[in-house]
C-alpha positions as CSV (number, residue, x, y, z in Angstrom):
1,M,-70.8,1.8,104.7
2,N,-68.4,-0.2,106.9
3,Y,-66.8,-2.8,104.7
4,N,-65.4,-4.8,107.8
5,Q,-68.8,-6.2,108.7
6,P,-70.4,-9.1,106.7
7,Q,-73.4,-8.6,104.7
8,Q,-76.5,-10.6,105.2
9,P,-76.9,-13.5,102.9
10,V,-79.3,-13.0,100.1
11,V,-82.3,-15.4,100.5
12,K,-83.9,-16.5,97.3
13,K,-87.8,-16.2,97.5
14,S,-89.6,-19.4,96.1
15,C,-92.1,-18.9,93.3
16,Y,-95.7,-18.7,94.9
17,F,-97.1,-20.6,91.8
18,C,-94.5,-23.4,91.9
19,A,-94.9,-24.0,95.7
20,N,-98.6,-24.4,95.4
21,K,-98.8,-26.4,92.3
22,I,-100.7,-23.8,90.0
23,D,-100.4,-24.3,86.5
24,A,-102.7,-21.9,85.3
25,I,-103.3,-17.9,86.1
26,D,-107.0,-16.7,85.5
27,Y,-107.2,-13.2,84.5
28,K,-110.4,-12.9,86.2
29,D,-108.9,-14.0,89.8
30,T,-108.4,-10.2,90.6
31,L,-107.6,-10.9,94.2
32,L,-104.5,-13.2,93.3
33,L,-103.4,-10.5,90.5
34,R,-103.3,-7.8,93.2
35,K,-100.6,-9.8,95.3
36,F,-98.2,-9.1,92.3
37,M,-99.0,-5.5,91.7
38,S,-97.6,-2.4,93.6
39,S,-99.7,0.2,95.3
40,Q,-99.5,2.2,92.0
41,A,-101.1,-0.6,90.2
42,K,-97.7,-1.5,88.5
43,I,-96.8,-5.2,88.0
44,M,-94.2,-5.8,90.7
45,P,-90.7,-7.4,89.3
46,P,-89.7,-11.2,90.1
47,K,-87.1,-10.3,92.2
48,R,-89.4,-8.7,94.8
49,T,-92.1,-11.3,94.1
50,G,-90.1,-14.3,94.0
51,N,-92.0,-15.6,90.7
52,C,-89.8,-17.8,88.4
53,S,-89.8,-16.8,84.8
54,R,-92.3,-18.7,83.3
55,H,-95.0,-17.5,86.0
56,Q,-93.9,-14.0,85.9
57,R,-94.8,-14.0,82.3
58,M,-98.1,-15.4,83.0
59,V,-98.8,-13.1,85.6
60,S,-98.0,-10.1,83.5
61,R,-100.2,-11.5,80.8
62,A,-103.1,-12.0,83.1
63,V,-102.6,-8.6,84.5
64,K,-102.7,-6.9,81.1
65,R,-105.7,-8.8,80.1
66,A,-107.5,-7.9,83.3
67,R,-106.8,-4.3,82.7
68,A,-108.1,-4.7,79.2
69,M,-111.3,-6.3,80.4
70,A,-111.5,-3.4,83.1
71,L,-111.3,-5.8,86.0
72,I,-108.1,-3.9,87.5
73,S,-107.6,-0.5,86.7
74,Y,-104.5,1.1,85.0
75,L,-104.2,3.7,87.8
76,I,-104.9,3.9,91.4
77,K,-106.1,7.2,92.5
C-alpha cells in the first residue's frame, strides 16, 4: 500500500426507504426484501445497503417473518 497517494473519499449511501418515503415494510413483498439479501440468503449489513438503523431493523424483522412463513428460504442451494 502506498501511503503517499490520497485515499478515495467515502461516499455515504442514502437509505432506500427514506429516499422513497416508505414508512412500512411488508414481509410479503419478497422482491423488495431480496434486494437487501446476499446471494447466500443472508441479510446484508447497513454499511452495504445504506439503510438507516430504523429501516434496517424493519428489513431484518420483515425478512425473518418472511422466512418463518416460508416466503423466503433460509438457504439458497
